C-alpha positions, -999 to +999 in steps of 0.1 A: +465+222-239+446+202-214+451+172-192+429+146-174+438+124-145+426+090-154+435+069-124+459+073-094+467+056-061+445+080-042+415+065-060+422+030-046+444+012-071+480+018-081+484+039-112+495+073-125+477+073-158+472+107-174+457+119-207+472+150-222+455+168-251+468+194-275+453+206-307+476+182-325+475+150-305+462+131-275+488+113-253+479+087-228+508+082-203+512+049-184+480+030-191+483+005-163+465-002-130+475-027-103+458-039-071+468-024-038+493-043-016+481-068+011+486-044+040+464-017+024+436-014+050+406-023+029+388-055+021+399-075-009+365-070-025+370-032-023+406-034-037+394-056-066+365-032-072+389-002-075+412-022-097+383-029-122+372+007-121+407+018-129+411-006-157+378+006-173+389+042-169+422+035-186+405+016-214+380+044-220+409+070-221+428+048-246+399+050-270+405+088-271+443+086-274+465+088-305+497+080-286+504+056-257+534+062-235+550+034-214+576+048-190+586+013-178+573-022-175+556-024-141+519-033-142+507-001-126+523+017-157+512-005-186+486-032-195+495-066-207+474-073-227+443-056-241+444-052-279+419-023-278+443-001-257+470-003-284+452-007-317+456+022-340+482+039-317+517+051-318+534+035-287+564+054-273+580+031-248+610+026-226+636+006-245+633-030-233+668-039-244+689-018-221+688+000-188+664-026-176+664-051-147+656-088-151+620-088-140+610-059-163+629-075-192+607-106-187+576-086-186+586-066-217+593-098-237+559-112-228+542-078-236+558-075-270+551-111-279+514-104-272+515-070-290+532-083-321+510-114-323+479-093-319+488-073-350+501-101-372+538-104-364+557-132-346+582-116-322+604-147-321+609-145-358+620-108-358+642-107-327+676-092-337+710-105-328+727-090-297+745-058-302+775-053-280+777-019-263+794+000-235+766+015-216+775+044-194+770+041-156+743+067-150+755+072-114+784+093-128+759+118-143+746+125-108+769+154-099+747+168-071+741+135-054+778+126-057+788+159-041+764+157-012+778+152+023+760+123+040+779+127+073+779+096+094+760+077+067+788+083+041+808+051+048+776+030+047+765+047+015+798+040-002+795+003+006+760+003-009+771+022-040+799-003-046+774-031-044+752-011-068+780-007-093+786-044-092+749-051-099+750-026-127+780-042-144+763-076-142+731-061-159+753-046-186+768-080-194+733-093-198+723-065-221+752-075-244+736-110-248+699-101-252+682-108-284+670-074-293+632-066-294+628-044-325+607-014-329+575-021-349+556-004-377+525-022-389+492-010-403+475-009-369+503-002-344+536+016-344+562+011-316+592+035-310+616+032-282+617+067-266+647+069-243+662+103-245+643+112-277+620+139-289+590+134-311+571+161-329+534+160-338+524+192-355+534+220-330+535+196-301+567+182-287+568+150-267+602+146-250+617+119-229+645+119-204+674+094-205+667+064-183+664+075-146+668+053-116+636+040-102+642+055-067+676+055-052+710+052-070+713+017-085+677+008-075+673-029-082+638-021-095+653-007-127+650+025-147+621+047-159+615+076-184+600+109-174+578+125-201+576+162-211+549+175-234+551+211-248+527+231-268+524+269-274+546+278-244+527+254-221+547+225-205+536+193-188+559+169-169+551+134-158+578+120-134+570+083-136+586+065-106+615+086-093+601+081-058+602+116-044+624+122-063+650+108-039+680+118-062+689+155-060+698+157-097+663+146-107+648+174-086+672+198-104+660+184-138+624+192-128+633+226-116+651+234-148+622+222-168+598+244-147+566+229-161+532+245-158+518+211-146+538+185-127+526+149-121+550+139-093+553+106-076+563+106-040+583+084-017+569+050-005+560+061+030+543+027+035+578+011+032+595+033+057+620+012+077+619-015+051+630-006+015+630+031+024+653+044+051+649+077+069+680+093+052+666+087+017+631+097+029+645+130+041+663+134+008+630+130-010+613+156+012+641+181+007+640+176-030+602+181-034+604+212-011+629+226-035+606+218-065+576+235-048+596+266-039+619+270-069+595+264-098+567+285-111+546+254-115+509+261-110+497+226-104+516+197-087+497+164-085+517+147-057+502+112-055+517+080-069+532+058-040+520+082-013+483+075-005+490+038+002+490+043+040+469+066+062+497+087+076+511+099+043+499+135+047+514+136+082+547+123+071+550+147+042+533+176+059+561+200+051+553+197+014+515+203+017+521+232+041+547+249+018+523+246-011+496+264+009+520+291+021+531+298-015+496+297-029+503+267-051+480+239-059+497+208-044+471+180-043+465+143-047+447+132-078+416+125-058+416+161-044+422+176-078+390+158-089+371+171-058+373+138-039+389+125-007+418+101-010+404+065-005+430+058+022+417+087+043+381+075+039+385+040+052 
């Protein structure tokens, strides 16, 4: 089994696109690239240049792939729309009908309209009637996060969790009313919704987690899928956007999986004091320190979200230092490729 880092934030545009190759199949995970945010300290011309480079790299990788994975519907994780990326592929994607927020649902509808039309089907004609369901609140699966003592922050946390539960219940009522986007099987494309499922290609297993919060508990940004690929005793894990992970149970999941290679997104240090408070930032650091120390993982690519501001290494120094101490390869994607992260070169 082999893997190739296609494009990541440390190369100058937002992405965590990775190509994994086994003797059975080639899997391209999250074929999307987005331009850096306005406060990223580079000229717009440079940002647009990295965006175009990233898009070309993703498209080139897609020509090689048999399978396209879409962990969620943010534009740094999927492309809407380039027919050549999806033609002839099996698309294993986050279910767009449940465990999804409003903005991602709109993006998913637009994407599947484009995808189905490109391959000869009219999505509006094949939408299914709503299917009432009682979706479980995923917070109650987080046994470690629930049991953690947050000290003086506990009361504030409980208020935020209650607001989150209310938000979740409103989303659940919307899911009951959604016209359902169906899976698709045409001559030149096949779409399967992957949440919590395992797919087998020869001797290769491609597994997906249940929907995970995109960051903190009840993150309004929605849910994502992490991807695990196994072949011949070798294991690869791509975390998607768990932001650290902030949630202790997601760190435990990674430790249990104990992959040989881990593609791990980090906390949004450029949003410290805004959408990321110091308590949750500290949680993310503690969790990744556990992952580095308690797994036998040989390579940890610690990149997505992190190299968007110049102090990211300083703010997460404990992680890099622990990796060195333990003799583990904890690196950004750029460093893995023998390059310097763009943010440190500006």
